[in-house]
C-alpha positions, 0 to 999 in steps of 0.5 A: 502492471509493475512499476515500470509499466507504470512509470511508462504510462504516466510518462506517455500521459503526461509528456514528461520524460521517464526519469523525471516521472519515475523520481515523481513517482518515487517521491510519491511512494516514499512520502506515503510509506514515511506518513503511514510508518508514522501513524498517520493516514494517507487518504486520497479522494476517490482513490482510498486510504492508506493507514496502520493497524494492529494485530493482537498476540494470538496463539497458533501451531506450528504446521510441522509439528503440531506444537503450539506457538505464540504468534507476537503482536504486530503492525499491519497495513491497511488499505481501504478502496475509495468509492471512485476506485470501487466503481471503477472496478465494478463497471 
């Protein structure tokens, strides 16, 4: 399912127009993105939690030359599935 499929499904389920549904979904995505990028956690009970994590600097190898390189530290995005989500997937 892509974003347009999601918009179509939600619009059909709620009876709203596709334009208003798209605006609502865009607003939700933007709010989650903005909140998580500021270091806060977005927790949707039953669905899951979005948060950030930290990856430390580490050493690696260039696969084409075999040369040792340093991979810089970076922030990562984490999603932890909620119980209801896990149960729905495993049912």
